[in-house]
N, C-alpha and C positions, 0 to 999 in steps of 0.2 A: 504492500500499499505505499510505504514512504517512497519507494522508486519511483511507482506510478505517479505520486503527487508531484516529484521533482520534475519527471518528465513532462507532466502537463504544464507546469509552470515554465519550463524552458521551451515547451512548443508555443506557449501564449507570448513569451518574450520575444521569440523568434518572429512570430507573427506581426506583433506590434512594431516590431524593428523594420520588418519589410514594408509594412503599410506606410511608416514614416518615410522611409526611403523612397517608396514609389511616389508619394505625395511630393516630396522635395524635388525629385527628378523631374516630375511634370511640371509643377510650380514654376521651377526657375526658367525653362525655355518659354513657358506662357506668359510670364511677365516681361520678358525681354520682347516677345512678340507682340504683346498688348501695347507696350510703349512704342514699339515701331509703328504699330497701326495708327496710333494719334498723331505721331510727328512726321511721317514720311508724307512727302508732297504728292506722289502718284499713288492712286487708289483705282483699280478697276472696278471696286465695288460702286464707288461714287461717280467715277466718269463714264461707266458704261451702265450698270444696272440701274442706279438711282437716277441718272439722266434719262434713261429710257422710261422709268416709272414716271418722272416728271411728264415726259412728253405724251405718255399714254394717258395721263391724267387730262391733260391739255386736247386730246382727241387727236394728236398729230402721229404721223407716220413713223413709227419707231424703227422701222427697218430700211428706211432711206434717208435717215437723218445724218448719216456719215459718222456715227458715234461707235460704232464696232459692235453693236448689239445683233448677236446671231443666234439668239436662243428662242424657245418657245414663249409666248406672251406670258405664261404663269409667272415667270421671275420677274418680268417687268411689274406685274401687279403686285407682288410680294414686296419689291422694292419701293413702290409709289409713296407709301406713308413716309418714308425718310427723306423724301424731297421736301417736307414741310418742316423738319427739325433742325437744329444746328447740326453742323456735319460732324463735330467731335461725337455727338450722341449717335449719329448715324453709324459711324465708324465703331464705336464702342459697342454697340448693339450687334453689328456684324461679328466683331470679334467673340463676344460672349457666347453666342449660337455657335460659332466655328470651334471655339474651344470645347464647348460641351461636346459637339460632334466628333471632335477628335478623341476624346476621352471613351466615348460610347463605341467608336470605331475600333480602338485598341481592345477594348473589353469583349466586344462581340466577336471580334474576329479570333480572339483567344478561346472563346467559348465554342467557336464554330471549328477550330483545330484540335479541341480537347473534349469533343463529345458532350459539351455542356459544362466542363468544370469552370467555376468562376476564377477570376485571375487572382482573387485575395487568397486563394489556396495554393498559389505557387511556392509560397514560402515552406510548405510541407513536403514539396516535391524534390525529386532528385535534381542535382546541379545541372545536369545536362538540359532539363527544361529552362532553366535560366538562360543557358546558352542559346536555346532555340528561341526564347523570346528576345534575346539580342539579336539574333540572326534577322528576325522577322523586321525588327525596328530598323537594322542597318539597311535593308532593302527598300522601305517604305518611307522613312522619316524625311529623307531629302525631298521626295516628291510632296509629302504633306507640307513641310516648311515652305516648298516653293509656292504651293497655293496660298499659305498665309502671307508670304513676302508680296504677292500680287494681289492680295485681297480679293481672291476668287471664292467661288462658292463650291469647289470641288470637294472641300473637307465635308461640307455640309451634306453634299450629295452621297458621299462615300459613307458616312455614319448612317444616313437613311438605309442606304443598300445593304450594309453588311449587318445592321439592326434586323432589318427584315429577313435577311437569311438566317440570321439566329432564330428568329421568330419561327420560320418555316421549318427549322429542325426541331423545334419544340412542338411541332404540330399545331401551331397557331397560325393558321393559313390566313385568316382575316386580316389579322395585324401584319403578318409578313407581306401579304399582296399589297395592302394599303402603303406601308412604308416604300417598298419598292415601286409603286406606281407614282408616289410622290417624287421619288428621286428621278424617274423618267419624266415626270413633268417639268423638272428644270432643264435636264438635257436628255434627249430622246434615246440615247445609246442604251440605257438600262432595259428598255423595251425588249432586249434580247431574252430576258427572263421569262416573257410570256411563252414563247415557242417551247423553251425548256420545260416549263412548268405542265404545259399542254402534253409535251411527251412523256412526262412523269405521271400523266393523269391527275395532277393537281389542279382539277378544272376550276375550283372555287378561287385558289390563289392566282391562277393564270389570268382568269376572266376579270378578277378585281384589279390587277395589275393594269391591264389595258383600260378598264374603265375609269379608274382614277386619274391615270395619266392623261386622257382624253378629257374628261370632265371638268377638271380643275383648270384646263387650259381654254374651255369654253366659258369660264366665269368672267373673265375679262369683257366678253361681248354684252353680258348683263349689265355691267356698269358703265362702260364708255364704249360707245361704238366707234370703229375704225373709221378713217376718212375716206374709203374706199369701199365699194360694193364687196360683200362677202364678210368673213370672220378673221379676227385677228391672225388665228393660226394659219389662215390661208396665204396671209401676206409673209409669213416666216416661210412656208413651203415654197412660194413662188420667186421669192428673193433669194432663198439659200438652197433649197433641197434641189429643186428642178434644173437650175442653172449650174450646179456642181456635180451633179450626177447623171447628167446627159451622157449617152455613150461616147460622143466626141468631145466631151468636156476632159480636160487633163486631170489626172489623178491627183489626190491630195489638196484640191482646190478648195479653199475655205478661206474666211476672213482673218487669215493669220500667214506669215511668212511660212514658206514651205519647210525650212530646217526646223521649225518647232512643231511640225506635225509628225508624230511619232507612231501613227497608226501603220498598219502594213501598208496602207495605199500611199501616205506620204512617203514613207522610207523607201518603198519601190520607185516611186516617181523621182526621187533624189537620186538614188543609186543609178538609175537606167537614163534619165533625161536631163540631169544637172550635173554641174561641174562645181566643185569648191575652188575657188580661186584666193590665193593667199595675200596678194599685194594689189593694192596699198594696204589694204586690211582683210581679213577672211570675210568673203561674201560668196553667195551662191548665184551662179549664173547659169540661165536655161542653156542646155544643149541638146536638142530634140534627137533622139536616136531611134525610139519606138513610137508609132503613133498611138493615140489615145485608145482606140477601139482594140488593137492588138495586145497593149499592155493591160487593158481592163480585163480582156479574155483570160490572161495569164492569172490576173488577181482573183477573178471570180472561181478560176479552177483550183486556185490554192484555197480559197474560202471553203470550197466545196470538200477538199481534200482534208483540211483540218475538222470540219464538221464529221465526216466520216469516221476518221481515225478517233475522234473524240467520243462518237456514238459508240463505236466497237470497243474501245477502252471501257466506257462506262457499263456497257452490257456484259463484258468479261468481268468487271469488278463485282457486277450484281451477281452473278453466277458462280464466281469462284469462292474459295475458302474464306471464311470470315477472319477479318484482321483482330488480333488480340485487342481487349477493350482498352488498354493503355496506349494504343497507338490512335491517330486520327483514322476515323471511319472512311468508307467510301463516299457516302454523302459530301463530307468535307472535301473531297478532291473534286467532285463534281460541281460543287458550289466554286471552287476555285477556277475550274476551266471555264465556267460561264463568265466569270469575272475576267478572265484573261481574254477570251474571245471578243467580249464586249469591247475591250480596249483596242484590240487589233482589227475588228470589222467596222469600226466607227470611221466616217469620213473625216473626222479631225479628232486626233487624240494628243493633246497637250502634255507636258511632263507632270502638272500637277494632277491630271487625271490618273496617274499611276500609282497613287497612295493606296488604292484598294488592292494592290499587290501583297499587302499585310497578310492577307488570308491563306493564300498558296504558299507564302514564306514560312508562315508559322506551321502549316501542316506538314511541308517538306521537310523543314529544319527538325521537327520533332521526330519524324520518319528517320532521318538520316542519322541522328544522334542516338536514336534508341537501338537501331538495328547494325550501326556501323556500315551502312550500305554505302559503298564508294562511288557508284554511278550518280546516286541522288545528292551525295555530298557534294560531288563535283559540280553538279548543276547549280547547286546552291551557291558554292564558291564562286562561280562564274558570274552568276547574277549579283552577287556582292560585288565582285570586282568592277563590274561594268557600271553601276550606278551608286554605290555607296561613297566612295572617296568624293569630296568636293573638288571635282577637277577643276572648275573655274578659277579656284584659288591656288592650286597645285602646280598646274601645267602652263606653259605659255598658250596665249590666245589662239594661236594657229592649231594647237593640239587640241584644245578643248573644242574649237570649231569643227575639226575633223571629227570628233567624237559625237558631237550633236547631229553632223551631216550623215554620218554613218548609222545613226539609229541605235544607239547603245541602249536605249530604253526599250526600243522593240526588240532587241537580241536578248534583253535580260528577261523581259515577259515570255519570250517563246522558250527560253530555257527551263522557266517555271512550267509552262505549259507541257514540255516534254517531261519532266520529271513527274507529273501528275499522270500522265498517260503511262508511264514506265510502272507506277505504284499499281495502277488500276488494272493493269493488264496482268498482274501478278508475275509468277516467274521470278520474283525477287527473294533472295534468300533471307528468311526470319530466323534461322539459326542463331545468328549472333544475338538476337535480341531474346530469344529463349534461354540462351546460355547466361545473358545478363540476369534475367529473372531468378532463375535457379541460384546463382550466386548470392543475389540480394536476398532471396529467401534464407539462404544458409547464414549469411552474415546477420541477419536480423533475428535467428532463432535463438531462443533464450538458452542459457546453459542447463537449466532443468529439463528442458526438451532434449 
């Protein structure tokens, strides 16, 4: 009894110490980011979203105003109230919601990767779980901080989406579908969840995702009518979707410079039809080599291949041997693949969007560290090497430009996709994990036993 009491006291002390360390580790960067939010002169939240909200309130065309607003109308409606308050209050409110979404994103991603285990219990887990947690943050934090630096909405979208995925794992389909639908209402790419959920016969969540995304984008029309015939969302489609997605339109075309588009479309266009010129300073120059229709045929064939391989891997995972309960289950890897393909299939995926890679990073890092699998560990290491170091501050400008032009973020995401496919397909040796379990059981066995 005395030994048990001492162990319980040590466990509680360790848990409190860990919680304090986690709070401090989260508070310090958030305080820095919050300060930067208020003093930074450039703010995409103010200059794009809030300005679009003000123009929406005035009944002006938010898609032809030259402010760079390229999103569905729901986001402009959400930002509109902040056009009537002091700018510092608008920025602080954006930061508060984004900081909350960041914490939700990390906690929900850990739950997805640990089959529902709360993050607060990590203090009682083996040290390899702490390292897996660090690997996940190493891959995702740079992207998340990028979104904070530019004062974008990607952290909020990621928080909604990963919280929705966590709810779906708990069989809370209504909450999950609603949260993912709200994420898709801000930027349409999360709609990829709908066909995945239909495929998995989760009819309620799939339908709710589509209904929520569409219905909230019709709300702006009930409050303010657009200055043209039709709906606000029609303006978005006519100004951004049709012009950029025509068969004869260049790949990666969007309201952004091509080097910042890290989707498969953007990266393929850069590598094939552009050249990185270093003098007088690094910049991208168009050097057409393959016409748009031919290149799009190659891209869409790649999309089809990725979908087929992902489906086959998921089906093999469903019908293969069950993973040990201490490892991420197959649904976690399926969720990871959906998130990765969402980034890759989008017409425009900027670096701030890649923060959601925290889910596959957690899943694969936990698997690699628990099993000692070298293939998966190598893929995780490759992804970390591509995106974790702050290259902008470590290497010359020319090298950083080459990394960006070459699609390092795209490559990192594809490495994680390959890792998820390998794990789902089975054929990976779990003997190392079982040996560790046996050794751990022997080490924790009491002398009396």
